[in-house]
Every structure is written in structure tokens, then in C-alpha cells.
N, C-alpha and C positions, 0 to 999 in steps of 0.2 A: 616484812614481810610487804606483797603486791598488793593490798586491800587500795581500794580509790580513794578508802581516809588517811590510811600514809603514806600513798603516793600523795593527795594532793596537798598535806602539811609542808609535808617534803621541797615541793613543789614552792608552797607559799612562804617556809624558811627562806633556801634557796631566793625566790624575787626579791624579798623583805631587808637580804641577804644584804645583795651584791645594788641594790638602792641605795643604802643605806652607806657603804660603800662611796658609791660616787657625788651624792649628795655631800659625804666628809672631805671630800679629793677638790670636788670645785666650789667647797667653804659654802656653800649652800646653806647647812644645819647651825652653826651657829647667829645665821641670817633671821630667821627661823625659829620660834617659840613652842612652838607646838607639832618638831619634827618627831618626836616619838610616839603622838600620838595619832601624826600621817602615819609613820613605819604599820603601829598596828594595825588600822586600816586597813593597812596596805595589801599585812599579811589576811589579814579577814579574808578582805575580795579579790584574792589571788586564790588561797587556800580553799572557798565555797565554790568557784569558779570551775576552780580546775577538780572537784570531787563531782560533780555536779557531769561537766562534760566529758571525764573518765565514763562515771556512774550510765551515761545515757550513750554513749559508741563504743568505747572497749568491751566493757562486762555482758550487755547486751548482744555483742556480738557475739560471744563464749558463749552465752546460753542458747544462739540462734545456729551456729556450730555442733549446741551437742545433744540440741534437734535432729539437724539435716542426720549427724550418724545415731540415733533413736531408729527408725528401721533396718539399719543395716547389724545393728549389734541385739543379745541374745536375749529377751523379756527381762525386764524388770522390780520386782516387786515395790510396789507403791511409789513409783518414780517421783522428785519434787523437781516443780518450774525453781526458772531464780537461784540456784543453787548453788552456781559465782557467782553474782554480786551478794550472796549473803554469805561466800564463804570466806574464811581467811587468807586465805593461798589461792585463786579464783587460775592462778597459773600454772602453779602450781598443778591441781587438776583437771587443769584440762590436760596436760600435757601428761597425767596421768593415764587419761581414757584416753584417748588420742593412743597413747603408746598401749592400751590393751586394745585399744581396738586392732592396730597394726599386728597386732602379734598376733589376735584370735583369727587375723585373713590370712593370715601365714600360716595359721595352721591347718586354717580349709586346704590352702595351694596347695599344702603339702600331702590332705587325704585327697583330693583331688587328680590330683599326681600321681598317686598309690594306686589310686580305685581305676585309673588309665591307663597303672599300667600294668591291672591285674586285669582287663579290659581285655587288653592282648595277647598277652599268656591267655587267657580264657577261650579267644579265638582263635587263635589257635591250636589250643588245645582242642579244644571240641571239636574241630575241625580234619586235625590231623587222626582224633580219636574213630570221625563218622566215617573219614577217610577209607581206611583198612578195611573193613568190615562190606563197602559200600562196592570197592574195589574187586575181590573177592570173588560176593558176588556177582557183580556185572561178567569176571569172567568167567567163573561157572557155565553162564548164564549164553554168555555169546558163543563156546564153545562149542555148546552143543547146539547152538546155532544151525551155528557153520558145519555138524554134520555126526557131531557124535555123538546125534542122539540115536545114532541108527545102531549102536552097541549095547546093548541091556548093560553090562556088564561095568561099559563108563556113562551111558546117562543114570543107573541108580546114585552110579559114584559120586558121580558131579552134582545130582538133583541135592541129597544127602548133605554134603559142602554148603553147596549152596541157602540150603534151608537152615545152619547150623551160623551161617554165614552173617544171614538174619536176621535170626533170632538173637545173635547180641547183639545187633543194630539196634532195636526193637526194644534190648532192656535200657543198651544208651540210653536212648528217645524215652526211654519212661521214666529212669532216674535221673537225669538232665532234667524232665519236668516235676519229681517231683521233689528234686533238691529248689526249683526257683520255687513252687508255688511254697517250702518252706518259707524261707527265707523273705518273702511278702507276710505273711501271714495268712497269704488262703488256702492252707490247710489250721483246721482248729483240731485244738485238743481234746481228745474225750473217755474224758474222767473216769475209771470206776475202781470200786476194788474186786481186784483178782489172786488167785492162787498161782505165784508167779514158777513155782516146780513143776503145778501139774502146764502152763505154758512151757517150761524149758522140756519139760518131757513130751511131751509135743514136736517142737523142734526136733527134738533129737531122733526120734521116731520120722521122723518128714527126712535129714540131711545119715538119716541112716547107710543107704547108699550110696552115698557120695567119703564112707566115711569108711565105708569097708574095702575101697576101692584102694584106698592108703593102708588098709589095715590099720586108722589111727581108733583109738575106745574115748566115746562118748561117755563121760564119766561125773557124777554132783562129788564131792568135798564128802568126804566119811562124815565132819562134823557138823554137814550144814541141815537143819532142822524138816522135821518133811513136811512142811508146809511152810507156807510163809509167805501172806498175803500185802499188798503193795498197793497202792491209789495211783495210777494213771494210766497212760492211754494204751488201753490192752494192748489193741491190729498197731501199733506206732512201738511198744515196749518189746513186740512180737517179729518185730524190725529189727531192732536193736541187738539183739539178740541171735536172733539168727547170720546178721551182719558176721558179729564179732565167729560164732562159731564156722563160719565157711570160712574166714581167712585162717582161724585157728588151726581145723583140715587141709587149707589150700597152700598157708607156708611152711603150716608144721612140716616135721621128719617123718619122713615111712617108719610104720608100726610102732607110732608116737601115742600118747593120750591126751585129753581136751579136757580141762575138771572145769568141772564151773560151779561158780561159792557165791555162799549171798551170805548174810551174818544182820539181825537184828542188831542196833547201836542206839538205843534209846526209842525217837519217829524218828529216822529214816535205817532204811534197808543199803550196805553197802553189797554191791551182787560185783562177780571178777571172774572172766574169763582168762583161762594158763596153760597157754602151749609151751610145748616141750622143741622146737624149732631151733630154728642159726638165732634168733635172737635181727634186732634190731642196732644199728650202732648208732650211737646217741644224736653224731650231727645232722640225723634221718626225725629224730622222734618228736621236733617241734611240725612239721613239713609233713606230717601219717594225715594230718585232716583237711591236706588241699586238694582241692578237686585235681583231681589225672595222676597226685602224685604220688610215685612208683619206686619206692628202694631202688628195687633191683627191674628196671624197666626189661631187659635182655628176657629175667625168667617169668615176669607178672605177667607178658604179655602172654604167652605160651599158657601159662593157668588158668586166661578166662579173666572177668569179671570188664566191671564199665567203670570200672577206674575211682569211683563214686559212694562206694557202699563209705568208709568208712567217713566222708562229709558230710553226710546224710543219718550218719549216729551223732555225727556233734552238733547238728541241728535240729535233730528229736528231743537230744536231750537237754541242748536249752531249752527249746520250748518247754521242758519240765522246771527248769530252775535248776539242771543238776548240770554238770561239765562230764565231758570221759577225757579219766586221766588213765597214763601209759609208760611205763619201767619194762625194764627191758636188761639184759643183759645174754653178750655175744656168744654165743653157743649155749644156752642158756635155756632159753626157752624168753616168752614175752607176757605180759598181763595187761590187760584191759579194767578197767574196773570203773565203775561209777557212784552213784547213791540214787534210792526213788524212797518219796515221800513212803513211811509205813501206813498199811491199810486197817480194816477193821475185815474180822475174822467175820463168815458168812456160811449160810448153810446153805450149799447146794445139794441138798437131796431130794428139797420140796419141789 
């Protein structure tokens, strides 16, 4: 062990032994009757001197190094001072601490590198997403300015296309603002008890036209209860359910079925949205909640959307201490599911 006491004793023994050998070799010991007392005094003098020198210099320096590292380390509960001076093996301890510090910094560097990569990818994605509707609207408007406005049919058609592109741009900007606010915690959840089935019935009604265009049937699972109260943010959960059902309609097959299911399991409610579409390959399942990630980019563009819907769903559910899960089989369909806290039944008649 490298405790200063042990180091001092070792040096004292070594110096005393060397001195004794030299005295013996030079025939000094026989002529001096008190040689053993001299060697003992020498041993204690050297040992005590070395102890205090090591104590004052080396091990106090270890404490100084620890204090220098302290602002850069994760907060410790009840940090003790002089822990190296009083430790059994301070060299090992400081080595471990520096090693842990280096490992912590390495992880932070790797995290920063990941964030930098994500930042670059995000900027590239958002630039591309903004450019598409902006350039389209710009092209239609410039065509009208250059003379196409004189033809009523061309004018109306181009204005409608420009309006459609600008509506898409507005949706994208709104979703970007929403997801940014969710990530920094600016949007607070307002929890309340509400009937999930009633909320979903209203959403079915709002999406009826979209479903009819693809001849898609929106249904509740036949064994789901007639009412189900949850404790959550009604507005945000409505946004979650809407996004999941819109995706199911958009990417499900024509003349298909979207099933909304919920079941009470203890103190939580398991909720799922199922479609019978083409499904998602397993290699895409871990990435579909990333911003702007599209399984089939060429087909997704034709179906509209900002590419942020599932990412918003993920962040809203995380704010509810829940998470979104997905299972899918190619050519069979996809199921998105999540849990919410069970709510108390309230009387809405009064």
C-alpha cells in the first residue's frame, strides 16, 4: 500500500539497512559500542522525516488535484476533505477518480458529437422541408405575375396550388414550434379527468371526410367499454390520437379499417391504434419517431404532412410519463400503443 506511513517506514528501513552495511564494511561498527542504538535512532529519524515530507507535499497535492476536478465532476453528496491523506491507498484512489473523470468527459464528448450530427441533419432536413412548399408557392405566384393572371382558369388553379403549398408551410412551422416547445418544457401539461371514448368519437367525426376519400372505416374495438376515463391533458392526448389515426388512414390500404382500442389494466389504460396497411419493415421501427424520418420518402411526400407527427406524439407521451410503442408486420398492418393513467369517472350532466 502507498499510505505515507508505509512509504516512510520502507524508506527508513532501507536507509538504516544501507547505513548499517556501510558501517560494517568500513569496520566502524566494532569500534562503536552503541551502533545498534544509533541505527534505531536513524531509522526513526528518517521514517518520521519522510512521513511528514510525503504528508505535506505529495498527499496534500492529491487533495489539491481533487479540489481542481470538483467543479467539473458530477455533484457529490457530502464530499469529504483530505480523503487522500487519510485513505489506505490514495494513489489508487486518485487514479480511479481521474479515470472516472476522463470516462465522464469522454461520454460527454460523444454526446456532444451526437448532438452536433443531429443538429446538422436537422438543419438539412428542415431546410429541405421548408424549401419545397416555399419554392412551389413562389413559382405559382411568379407565373401569375408574368401574365397568367389574365386567364381566369389558370389564375384560379395556380392560386389554389399556391394556397395549398403555403398551408403546408404553415403546418410545418406550427409543428416545428410545437416540438421545440415540448422539448424545452415550455408547453405545460394540464391534467384532468375525461372520457377517452368521447374524445375519440369527436376525432372520428372530424376525420370522417379523410377516411371516406380512402373508403377507410374508423371503428372501436368491439370489446372496448362504452366509456373510459383517463387522467391526462385532454388537448394534447387529442393531438396524439388524431396524429395516430391520420397516419393510419394515410398509410393504410384503401377500403381498409382503422381500429381504436382501449382497455383498463389496474391503474392504467392501454390504448392502441391498429391499421391493416402494408406495415413497416423492422429496420425502420426504431427511427420512425425521429423528426422528418420517412419510411418511403417518395410516397410520403405525395400524402402530405410535416413529417413531425410521430415525433410530437413521442414528446407528448413522455410528458405524461408514458412512451409510444409500435409493432408491425409487413403486409399485415401496424399497431401503435401507449398507456395513460386511469382517471376518475365524473358526472358530465350537471
